[in-house]
N, C-alpha and C positions, 0 to 999 in steps of 0.2 A: 111514387117518389116520397122519400121520408120527409118528415116535418121540418127537419133542420135545413133542408135544401129547397123548401117550397118558396114560391114567390111571395106568399103572404108573410113570411118571416124574414123578408129581405133586410129589414131594418133592425133585426136583433143584434144587440151588442156592438153597434157601430157609433154610438155617441162618443165624441161630438161630431162624427162624420155626417155627411149629408147624402151619401150614396154608398152602396156596397162596393168595397174596394177591389173585389175580385172579378165579378162577371163583366162589368162594363164601366167605362169612365164617362162621367157626365159632368156638365157644368152645374154649379149650385143653382138651386131654385131661387128666383128673384123674390125678395121680401117686399112687403107692402111699402109703397113709396109715398112721399109727401107730394100732393098735387101741385104745390107751389115751388117744388124743387126742379131745377133744370137738370136734365139728363143728357149727357153727350153720347156720341155714337160708341166710343170705346168703353162706356160703362154699361151698355145694353147687354143683358145676359139672356141665355136661352130660356124660353118659356115652356117648351115641351120636350123634356129630356127623353131620349130614346129608351124604350122599355128594356129592362134588364133580362137577359136570358141566362138560365142556370142549367148546368149539366152536372153529371156525377163527378166530373173532373174538378169542379169547383169545391173541393173539400177543404177541411180545416188544415190538413197537412200541408197545403200549398198556401197558407197564410190567409185564406179567405175569411177566417173567423175573427181575425184580430180587429181591434178598433182602429180608427184612423189615427188616434194618438199613438197606439202601439206601432202602426205602420211607420210613423216618424222615427220611433226608437229603432225599428229594424233598419231603416234607411241610413241611420247613423253608423251602422256596422257594415262596412263594405271594404273592398280593396283600396278605395281612395283613402279611407281612414288609416289603413295600414301604412300607405305611402306617406301620408301627412305626419303620422306619429314617428316614423323612422327619420323623416327629415327634420322634425322638431326637436329631437333629443339625440345627444351623443350616446353611443353604446358604452355601457358601463362594463368593462372587462372584469370578470370575476377573479381572474388571476391577480389583478392589482389590489383586490380586497383582502386576500388571504395571506397569512403567514402560516405555512403548513409545517407540521412536524409529524413524521411518520404517517403522512397521508391524511391527517386530521386537521380541521380548521382550529387555529389557536389565536385568532385575533383578526382585526381588520383595520383598514384605514378609512377615514371619513370620506364617503363618496360625494362627488359634486351633486347638488340637489336637482339639477336639470337632466342628469344622466339617467338612463334606464337599462335594466337587465331585460333583454328581450328573450322570451321563451315561447315555444309553440308546441301544440299537441295535435296529432293527426290521427284520424279514425281509419280503420281498415277498409271501410266502404269507399272512402275517398281514394285510397291507394288502388282499389279494384277498378274504380272508374277511370283513373289515370292509366292503369295497366291496359284496360280494354281499348282506350283511345289510341295509345301509342304502340299497341301490339307487343307488350313486354310482360314479364312476370310481375306479380304483386310485390315481390321482394325488390325487384329492380325499380319499380315505381316508387317504393319507399326511399330508395337511394336517390332517385331523381328529385323528389320533393325536398329531401334533406340537403342536397347540393344547392337547390334553388334558394332555400331559406337561410342556410348557414355557410355554404361554400364560397370560395373566392370568385367563382364565375357566376354566382347568383345575384341576389339583391345587393351584395356588398360592392358590386362594380359601379353602382350609381347612387343617386341621392345626395343630399347636402353633406352628410357625415359618413357615408359608406357604412351605414349601420346594418347589422344582420342579427339573426337569432342564434344565441349561444347554445341553447339546448332544444332539441326537437324530440319530443316524447311520443311513443306509440301508445295510444289510449287502450290498446289491448292489455297492457300491463295493469292498468287500474281496473279494466273490465274483469280481470281474474279476481281482484279483490271484491268487486261487486258480486261476482258469481258465488264466491265462498260465503260472503255475508248474506246473500239472498237465500242460499240453501239453509243457513242457520235460522233465518227469519221464518221460513216456511216450517221448519222442524219445530220451532218454538210455538208457532201459531197452531199447529196440529195438536200439540200437547196441551194448549190452553183453550178450553172449550168456549170461553167468552169472546175470543178474538173473531171478528167478522171474517167470513170466508165466502168466496176465495180471496186470496191475496192477488192483487193486480199489479203488473209491472208499472213503474213510474218513470222509466228512462226516456219515453217518447214525449217531448213537450207539446206536440200537436194534440195528442190524446189527453194530456194533463190540462191544456187550455180548454178543451171541450168539456172535460169533466167538471172543472171548477166553475165554469160559466153556465153550464146547461144541466148537469146531473150531480148536484152536490151530495145526493144520497150514496154515491159510490166512493166518496172521499175516504170513509173509514176503511175501505178495502185496499187502498193504495199502499204499495210498499213504501216504507219510509227511507229507503236507500237513495243516496244521490246517484246520478247517472255517471258513467265513466268520464264524460266531459267535465262535470262539476267536481268530481273527486280529483281529477287531474289538476284542476285549477287550485283546489284547496291544498293539495299536497305540495305543489310547486311553490305557491306563495307562502305557505306557513313554514316550510322547511328552509327555503332560501332566505326569507326575512329573518328567521331566528338564527340560522348558522352564519349568515354574512353580516348581521347587524344593520340591515337596511329596512326601510319602511315598505309595507306592501305596495304603496303607491309608486315605488321606484322599480317595481317588477311589472312588466307589461306582457300579458299572456294572450296569445293568439291561438284560437282553436279552428282547425279546418275540418268541417263536418259535411255530411251528405244532405242536410235539409236546412231550410231557412228558419224553421221554428226553433232551432238551437240558438238563434240570436235572441229570441224571447226568453229562453231559459237562462241565458247569461245575464239578462236584465232583472232577474228575480231578486227581490229584497233579501230572501233567505240565503242567497248564494253570494254573500259578501263577507269581508273579514270581521264584521261585527258579530257574527255567529260563532266564531272560533277564537277571536282575539279580544282580550280584556282591554278595551280602549275607552277613551272619553266618549260618553253617549252623544255629546254634541258634535263630535268630529264627523267628517264626511265618510260614508261607507265606501270601501274600495271593492270592486267586483273581483271575484276569483277568476273570472274569464273576462278580459277587457274587450275583446272583439272576436266575432265569429264570421268566417267567410266559408263559402261552399266550394265544391270542386270546380264549378264553372267560374266562380270568382277568382280562384287560384290561377286559372288561365288568363283572366283579365289582368290580374296583378303582374303576371309575367309579361304580357303584351304591353302594359303601361311602361315597363322598364326596358322594353325592346329586347327581351330575352326569349330565345327559343328553347323550350324545355327539352326538345328532342336532341339538342346539341350538348346538353349537360352530361357529365360522366355518370355512368350507371354503377358506380362503386361507392362504398362508404367513405365518409370523410376520415382521414387518418386521426387517430386519437391524439397525436402530437399537436394537431392543429386546433384542438378543442380544449377548453378548460375542464378540469376534473370537477365532478359534482361534489359539493362540500361535505356530504355525508357518504362515506364509503358503503355502508350497508344499503342505503336507499339507492345509491348509484348502481350496485349490482342488480337490484330489482328492476330499475327503470331501463338500464342499458345492459342486459345480460349478454354474455358471450353466446354466440350461436350454438344451439344444441339441437339434436334431432329428437323429436318426440315420438313415443311409441304409438300414440293415437292423436292425430291432429285435432285441434279444437274446431277449426273451420271446416266442418263436414256438413253435407246437405241436411242430415237429420237434425242438426242444431239450428238450422235456419240462418238467415243473413242479417239478423238483428242483435247479435250478441250471444245467443244460445242460453238465455236465462232459464227457460223452461227445460231444456234438455239437461242442463247441469243439475237442476232440482231433481229431475227424475233419476239421473245417474247417481246422485248422492244417496237418494233413498234406496236405490237398487243395491248399492254397495253395502248398505246396512241390512239388507235382506237377502242373504245368499240363496241362490236358486230361483229368485224372482225374475220375471220377464216383463218387457215393455211391449204393449200392443198399441197400434194406431188405428184410428177410424177417421177417414176423411169425411168432412161435412158436406154442405151443399155446394161448396166451391173449394178451390185449391187453397184459399186463405183461411179456412176453418178446419182445424184438425184436433181431434180429441185423442188423449193418451190415457192408458190405464196401466198401472203397475200391479201385477198379479203375483201372489206368492206361489211357492212350489206346490202347495196343496190346493190352489185354485181360488183363494180369497183375494178380493180386490183391496189392495193396500192404499192406493191413491189414484185419484183421477185429476187430470190436468187438461188444459186446452190452449190452443193458439188462435187468436182472432186478429187478423190483419185487415186494414181498410175500414173506413167509416160505415160502409153499408153493413158490415158484419159486427162492428162495434156497437151499433145501435141495437142490434138484436141481443147482444150480451147485456147491455144496459137495461133493456126491458126485463130480462130475466131476473136482474138483481133489484128491480124496483119494488119497494115494499107495497103490500096490498093497501088500497085506500079504504079507510073506514067510513061507513055511512054517517052523515051528520044529521039524519032524520031522527026526531025524538022517538025514543022507544025502540029504535032499530037494534036488532040483536048483533052483538059483536061477532065478527068472523073469527073462527078458530085459526090460530096461526098455522100456516102451511109452509112446507119446505120449498124455498125458491128453486126454480129449475137450475139456476146458475150456482147455487150454494153447494151442489154435489162436487164441484171442483175444489181442489186444495189450492191451485195456482193457475193463473191465466196470463199468458204472455200477450200483451196488447200493443199493437203498433198501428199508427195512423195510415201508413202508406201500404197499398196493396202490393204484395210481393216482398214487403220488408224494407229495411233501411237501404239496401242497394238500389232501390227504386225511389230514393228520396228526391224531393223537389229541386234540390240544388245540385244534383248529379249532372254530369255531362250527358246531353241528349244526342240521339243518333243524328239529328240534323246539324249538330254543332261540329261533328267530326270532320266534315269536308273542309270547314273553315280552319280547323286546327292543323290538319295534315292533308294537303291537296292530293297526295298519293296514298291516302289511307286505304286500307283493305276493306273498310266498311262499304258494302255495295249498296249505297243509298243515293238516289238521284236527288239533287237539290230541288226542294219544293214538292217532292213526292214521297213523303214519309207515311207509309202505310202502317196499320196496326200490326201486321205481321213483321215488318221491319223493326218496329219498336220492341216487339216481343223477342225477336232474335237478338237485338242489341242488349236487352236486359239479361238474356241468357249468357251473352259474352261477359258481361260485368259479373254475374253470379259465378261463372266459371273461373274468372280471375280471383274472385273472393275466396272460393273454395280450394284453389290450386295451391300447390307447393312445389317450388323448384327442387325436385328430388336430387338432381345431379349436384347442385350446390350444397344441399344438406349432407349428402354422402361425402362430399369432398371435405366438409368442415369436420367431420368425424364426431365421435361421441365419447371423447376421452376426458372431458373436463369434469372430473368428479369433485364435487364441492367438499371442502375440508374445513374442519374446525381446529382450534388450537390443540386439541388432544387427539387429532386423527380424523378419520372420515366422519361426515355428519351422520347423526342418528337416522334411522329409517324414517322416510317421509311418507305421508299419506297422499296418494295420487288418486284423483277422481277426474275422469274425463280429460286427461292430459294436464290438469291443473295441480300444482304442488300445494295442497291445502296447508300443510305444515309450514312451508316457506311463506305463504301469504299471511297466515296468522302471526308469524314471527315478525314479518315486515310491519303489519299494522300496529302491533304492540310497540315496536321500535319507533315508529312514526309518532305515536302518542307520547312516548317518553321524550323524544327529541324536542318537540314543541311544547310539552307540558300542558297538553289539552286532552280531555277524555275523547275516546273514539265516538261517543254519542254526539259530540259537537262537530267532529271532523267528517264523519261518513254518513250522517243522517240529516234529513231535512223535514220540512212540514209543508202541508198544502191547506188551502183555505177556499171557502166559497167566495166567488166573485159576484157581487151584486150589479145588476144592470141599472143604470140611471136613465134609461130611455124614457122620455116623457115626463120626468120629474122636474119640479120647479127649480131645484138647485142646478140641474144641468142646463135648463133653459136660460138661467140668469148669467151663466158663465160663457164667455166667447170661446170659439175654437182655439184661438191662440193662447188664451189664459189656461184653458184646460190642458193643452199639450204641454205648456211650460210647467204646470203644476205636477203633472205625471212624471215628466223627465227630471224634475227636481227632487223627486222622492229618493230616499236611500235605495241604492241598488238599481235605479232606473225606473222604479215604480210599477213594474209589471205585476 
């Protein structure tokens, strides 16, 4: 068993907590007491806490690595917070803010200070989980979620103000921007010999939490790109606040994601308006993503309002019932007309975590005509190596995929620099090439199997409670590993699937036009319109008046543990949690 999961390391990074928050719940250990103090029965605490047991399932991707203070921050983001926020604020109708002329925003009326513009972003893994649960296609699952969040039969039927979400964005749209920028980042790194290699993906917050706290030597390798969740939040808040003339605090952004660690990502200080908005340094930072809930919490949200998702229409909300997005160019990107792709992006070769690695390889292959991509499976299914070979047999690029913490630790060891001897007169070791540095790019995800297997996804044992007549052949209380594997296969199938009949019915006749006729020839890589994405990013930066470096990129830092330090001992648990929660951005 690896060191990070050993019982000896049970207390790593849990200050100010008193016990590991994941494997077992215990009562706090009784402190030294005053012999002259009277103790009543209700104050007596356990003396011998039960020993903690650790298994490989107690991994960081399931929030086992967070501090107890961070656990409080996570608990603050839940379906209950969504309901409380909807009940606390009137919905600010965008149509009442705009005076439109030729489809463009040309003014606004002062909005009530207590009103909010509610927006949401939904990941494709969540739609796949919902699709597998209800036995529908991924596309119809998206319609179901949209009807629940924005439709007249969803959240709007209840609550104090009948508030709902005016815009529901597919994070796949911003994922395309991440893919294009990621490929450019790798290309620039390969041209610059001083850049540490390999570049490691940074979209998985469980992996980032682990790296920042445990292995800071890998931080220079991390991609500086924001995740699709973070970039969605930045785009929505920056564009809406600038075009509508409202403060970022009046825009409330909900993200529906497949894992709990995304809640921690949303709390990062770097992912607030202070990083892209020139504001008063003393003002309170506003998160780009205000709240994150998971697929399972989406079901809890519906249950709390007494709404059966299965009864909602599986059709898109009519455009006449929704306000237009205030910027037409960005609107076309976020809410495109359905069109059939020659090569779907969600294919098994790309994986279930966004396809970062696959897009990097396909971009490099497009620049090397005649080159081929070969794969070599590692010791298990979650480790795969890739090589891009030129037509004459030369290896142009090597990449790899590492999913799950068991495999991530092997990768981290390969990247660890050699330790120099501190003995006097000891000869210095000649620098050697690290085993991991032969890769140009590594896609790293905390969950085995990728993001469709996130800790917040609907589990096979949950399905019977959601749909009593569900087709999932699982007996209550008897969930076998095989049943779990089959269920994950169903979720993956929904993620990779495409409703071909609907796609063919929609046709492919919507040719994009410019003022002077058809749009110029676009560069397509792996089903992504690279030209369109770059044009969108340039337009976004122009609209908000902020450089793309501040909008699309972020930073990472080493997190010091204060376990056993005097400063930590002198501060109570309550004070510690309050101080962290009070930091800008939530203090993660």
